[in-house]
C-alpha positions in Angstrom: 13.5 -29.0 33.6 16.4 -27.1 31.1 14.6 -24.3 29.7 14.0 -24.4 25.9 17.0 -22.7 23.9 15.8 -19.7 21.6 15.2 -21.0 17.9 18.1 -19.6 15.2 17.3 -16.6 13.6 16.0 -16.2 10.1 17.8 -14.0 7.8 16.7 -13.4 4.2 19.5 -12.5 2.0 18.5 -10.6 -1.5 20.8 -10.5 -4.4 20.7 -10.7 -8.1 24.6 -12.5 -8.3 24.3 -16.3 -7.4 28.1 -15.5 -6.0 27.1 -12.5 -3.8 24.1 -15.0 -2.3 26.5 -17.8 -2.1 29.3 -16.1 -0.1 27.1 -14.1 2.4 24.9 -17.0 2.8 28.1 -19.1 3.8 29.3 -16.1 6.4 25.6 -16.3 8.3 25.1 -20.1 8.1 28.9 -20.5 9.7 27.2 -18.4 12.6 24.3 -20.5 13.4 21.7 -18.4 11.1 18.5 -19.8 8.7 19.6 -18.3 5.7 17.1 -17.9 2.9 18.3 -16.3 -0.9 15.6 -14.0 -3.1 17.6 -13.1 -6.2 15.1 -10.1 -7.0 12.8 -7.3 -5.4 9.7 -8.8 -6.4 11.2 -12.3 -5.2 12.2 -10.6 -1.7 8.6 -9.2 -1.1 6.8 -12.7 -2.0 9.3 -14.3 0.7 9.0 -11.8 3.3 5.0 -11.5 3.3 4.9 -15.4 3.4 7.4 -16.2 6.0 8.9 -12.9 8.0 12.7 -13.2 8.9 13.9 -11.6 11.5 16.8 -9.6 9.4 16.7 -8.9 5.2 20.2 -8.0 4.0 19.3 -6.4 0.5 21.6 -5.3 -2.5 20.9 -2.1 -3.7 21.1 -2.4 -7.6 19.0 -5.0 -8.7 17.0 -5.2 -11.9 13.7 -4.5 -11.7 12.5 -3.3 -7.9 15.7 -1.9 -6.7 16.7 -2.3 -2.8 15.8 1.3 -2.3 11.7 0.7 -3.3 12.3 -2.7 -1.2 12.9 -1.1 1.5 10.4 1.1 1.4 7.5 -1.3 0.5 8.8 -3.0 3.4 8.5 -0.4 5.9 5.2 1.1 4.7 3.3 -2.2 5.0 2.4 -2.8 9.1 3.0 -6.0 9.1 6.6 -6.1 7.7 7.8 -2.5 8.9 9.8 -3.7 12.2 11.9 -6.2 10.7 15.2 -4.6 10.2 16.8 -3.9 6.8 20.3 -3.8 6.0 21.1 -2.2 2.7 24.6 -3.5 0.7 25.5 -1.4 -1.6 28.9 -0.2 -3.3 27.6 2.8 -3.7 29.8 5.8 -1.4 27.8 8.8 -2.5 26.3 10.9 0.0 22.7 11.2 -1.7 22.6 7.5 -2.0 22.9 6.9 1.7 20.4 9.4 2.7 18.2 8.1 0.1 18.5 4.6 1.7 17.7 6.4 4.9 14.4 8.0 3.7 13.6 4.7 2.4 13.9 3.2 6.1 17.3 1.3 5.9 18.3 0.3 9.6 21.8 -0.1 8.3 24.1 -0.5 5.7 27.2 -2.6 4.5 29.6 -1.4 2.0 30.8 -3.8 -0.6 33.0 -6.1 -0.8 31.1 -7.3 2.9 33.5 -7.8 5.6 32.4 -10.9 7.4 33.4 -9.5 11.2 31.4 -6.3 10.5 28.4 -8.6 8.9 28.5 -10.8 11.6 28.3 -7.8 14.2 25.2 -6.1 12.5 23.4 -9.0 12.4 24.2 -9.2 15.6 23.0 -6.6 16.7 20.0 -6.0 14.4 18.6 -9.8 16.0 18.5 -8.5 19.0 16.3 -5.5 18.3 13.9 -7.8 16.4 13.5 -10.1 19.5 13.1 -7.0 21.7 10.1 -5.6 19.4 8.9 -9.4 19.0 8.6 -9.6 22.8 7.1 -5.9 23.0 4.4 -7.4 20.5 3.6 -10.3 22.2 3.4 -8.6 25.8 0.5 -6.2 23.5 -1.1 -9.6 22.5 -1.3 -10.7 25.9 -3.0 -7.9 27.0 -5.6 -7.3 24.0 -6.5 -10.9 24.8 -7.0 -10.0 28.4 -9.1 -7.1 27.0 -11.3 -9.6 25.2 -11.6 -12.1 27.8 -13.1 -9.4 29.8 -15.8 -8.4 27.5 -16.8 -11.6 27.3 -18.0 -11.8 30.9 -21.2 -10.4 29.8 -23.0 -11.7 26.5 -24.3 -8.1 26.1 -20.9 -6.4 25.4 -19.8 -8.7 22.7 -18.2 -7.3 20.3 -18.0 -4.0 21.9 -14.4 -3.5 21.5 -14.3 -3.9 18.2 -17.0 -1.6 17.0 -15.5 1.4 19.7 -12.3 0.4 17.7 -13.8 0.9 14.2 -16.0 4.1 15.1 -12.7 5.6 17.2 -10.2 4.5 14.1 -13.1 6.2 11.6 -13.6 9.4 14.0 -9.8 10.1 14.2 -9.4 9.7 10.6 -12.8 12.2 9.9 -10.5 14.7 12.0 -7.3 14.6 10.2 -5.1 12.8 12.9 -1.3 11.3 12.3 -1.5 7.9 11.8 0.3 7.0 15.7 -2.5 9.0 16.9 -5.2 6.6 14.7 -3.2 3.5 16.1 -3.6 4.2 19.6 -7.7 4.7 19.0 -7.8 1.6 17.4 -6.0 -0.2 20.4 -7.9 1.6 22.9 -10.9 0.6 21.6 -10.0 -2.8 22.7 -8.5 -1.8 26.0 -10.7 1.1 27.2 -12.5 -1.1 29.8 -9.5 -3.8 30.9 -9.8 -2.6 34.2 -13.0 -4.0 34.4 -11.3 -7.0 35.1 -11.1 -5.4 38.9 -15.2 -5.5 38.8 -17.1 -8.2 40.5 -19.3 -9.6 38.4 -22.3 -8.7 41.1 -21.7 -5.3 39.8 -20.8 -5.3 36.3 -23.7 -7.5 35.6 -26.0 -6.3 37.6 -29.1 -5.6 35.8 -30.8 -2.8 38.1 -29.1 0.8 39.1 -26.2 0.7 41.0 -25.4 1.3 44.9 -23.2 4.5 45.8 -20.7 2.3 46.8 -21.3 -0.4 43.7 -21.0 3.2 41.5 -17.6 4.1 43.2 -16.2 0.8 42.6 -17.1 0.8 38.7 -15.1 4.1 39.2 -11.9 2.8 40.0 -11.7 0.4 36.6 -9.9 3.7 34.5 -7.1 3.5 37.0 -7.1 0.0 36.9 -7.0 -0.4 33.4 -4.0 2.2 33.0 -2.1 0.3 35.7 -2.4 -3.1 33.7 -0.9 -1.5 30.6 2.0 -1.2 32.1 5.2 0.6 30.6 4.7 -0.6 27.2 6.3 1.5 25.3 3.3 0.4 22.3 0.7 1.8 25.1 2.2 5.1 25.6 -0.5 6.7 23.7 -3.4 3.8 24.8 -3.3 4.9 28.6 -4.8 8.2 28.3 -7.6 6.5 26.8 -7.6 3.9 29.0 -7.8 6.1 32.3 -9.7 9.3 30.9 -12.4 8.3 28.4 -15.4 8.7 31.1 -14.0 12.4 31.9 -16.1 15.0 30.8 -15.0 18.6 29.9 -17.2 20.0 33.1 -15.3 18.0 35.2 -18.3 15.9 36.5 -16.4 13.0 35.1 -14.1 10.3 36.4 -11.3 9.1 37.7 -9.6 12.7 38.0 -12.6 15.2 37.1 -10.6 16.7 34.2 -11.9 20.1 32.5 -11.9 21.4 28.8 -8.6 20.4 27.2 -7.3 18.6 30.3 -9.3 15.7 29.0 -7.2 14.2 26.2 -8.5 14.2 22.5 -8.2 10.5 22.0 -10.1 10.1 25.5 -12.9 12.3 24.5 -12.9 10.5 21.2 -13.4 7.0 22.6 -15.4 8.3 25.2 -18.1 9.9 22.4 -17.9 6.2 20.7 -18.1 4.1 23.9 -21.4 6.5 24.5 -23.0 5.8 21.1 -22.5 2.0 21.4 -24.1 1.8 24.8 -27.1 3.4 23.4 -27.3 1.3 20.4 -27.0 -2.0 21.7 -28.9 -3.6 24.6 -27.6 -4.0 27.9 -29.0 -5.9 30.9 -30.7 -2.8 32.0 -32.4 -1.7 28.6 -33.0 -2.6 25.1 -31.1 -1.5 21.9 -32.1 1.8 20.8 -32.0 3.3 17.2 -29.1 5.8 15.8 -31.2 8.4 16.2 -31.6 8.2 20.1 -27.6 7.7 20.0 -27.4 11.1 18.3 -29.9 12.9 20.6 -28.1 11.7 23.8 -24.5 12.7 22.6 -26.2 15.7 21.3 -27.3 16.4 25.2 -24.1 15.9 26.3 -23.1 19.0 24.7 -25.8 20.9 26.2 -24.1 20.0 29.4 -21.1 20.8 28.7 -19.4 17.4 28.4 -18.3 16.7 25.1 -17.2 19.1 22.4 -20.0 19.7 19.6 -17.4 19.3 16.8 -16.2 16.1 17.2 -20.2 14.9 18.3 -21.2 16.0 14.7 -18.5 14.8 13.0 -18.9 11.4 14.1 -22.8 11.8 13.5 -22.0 12.1 10.1 -19.9 9.4 9.5 -22.6 6.9 11.3 -25.2 8.6 8.6 -22.5 8.2 5.7 -23.4 4.5 5.6 -19.6 3.5 6.0 -20.9 1.4 9.2 -23.5 -0.8 7.6 -21.3 -3.9 7.8 -20.3 -3.7 10.9 -22.1 -6.4 12.1 -20.8 -8.8 10.0 -16.9 -7.5 11.0 -17.9 -8.4 14.0 -19.2 -11.5 13.2 -16.0 -12.6 11.7 -13.9 -11.1 13.6 -15.5 -13.2 16.4 -15.3 -16.4 14.5 
């Protein structure tokens, strides 16, 4: 059976002058691209958010929103920041180029546009977009796998989303940068990915585990790390997956790390994982109230397992009431 050929790339051309739009569209259509046009910055934003293209060719000098501002807005939005943007300009001033770079532009074309240069730059950026799409697809597969693992146990339904919410809130409360907040969000979903390698007889056992069963369970962080593979988008997530069961005194697993050797994002995930396990029903216990969760976390601090400041910051977040609608969000996510 013959392979299905890739669909043509979609290019959005933005210019307030119809003659420029017609010229660029003709160049691109000749190379087999699907071309759409917008005549203003506002129309360009609407077009991108409604049906994201593979590449945006954007005139700089337009009435209303300039190309610089459109580019900046696209690059600030999580849903569109990976779409390559080419700024097309007659401006040759160094300051204008710097302004374009600061807005997040991926490339520049000078007017009048050379058709061969246009073809080469668009071809290169389409390749880049297809590569990042592949990375996003691979991450989506792994996230789906993580939710499938969660679905094996009705008692942990919604656990991944709750951890993602708790961990990102704690990360923001600690003033962590955006890339680490994103890692905490993904880590909330992927932290127990390795449980796919744990038999149901162990994972769902209602009573205490035997020593061999406990040893099998302790392998799941390492299995999860391996399943994350070498995906670039999961580079910051892998330490969370591997180390969220480590304790500061070296009594955790799988590597018996100590002190600052336990990655901060893994410490955060370990705290919120413990809290969620205490305050939700499991095969071996009923759900306990938040105050019992606070007591257990503070006991972990006294044991030397967790940092006092992290635990107290998290307790303050829970007491602030910001998670009162979390049950509703879990239900909405599930449906």
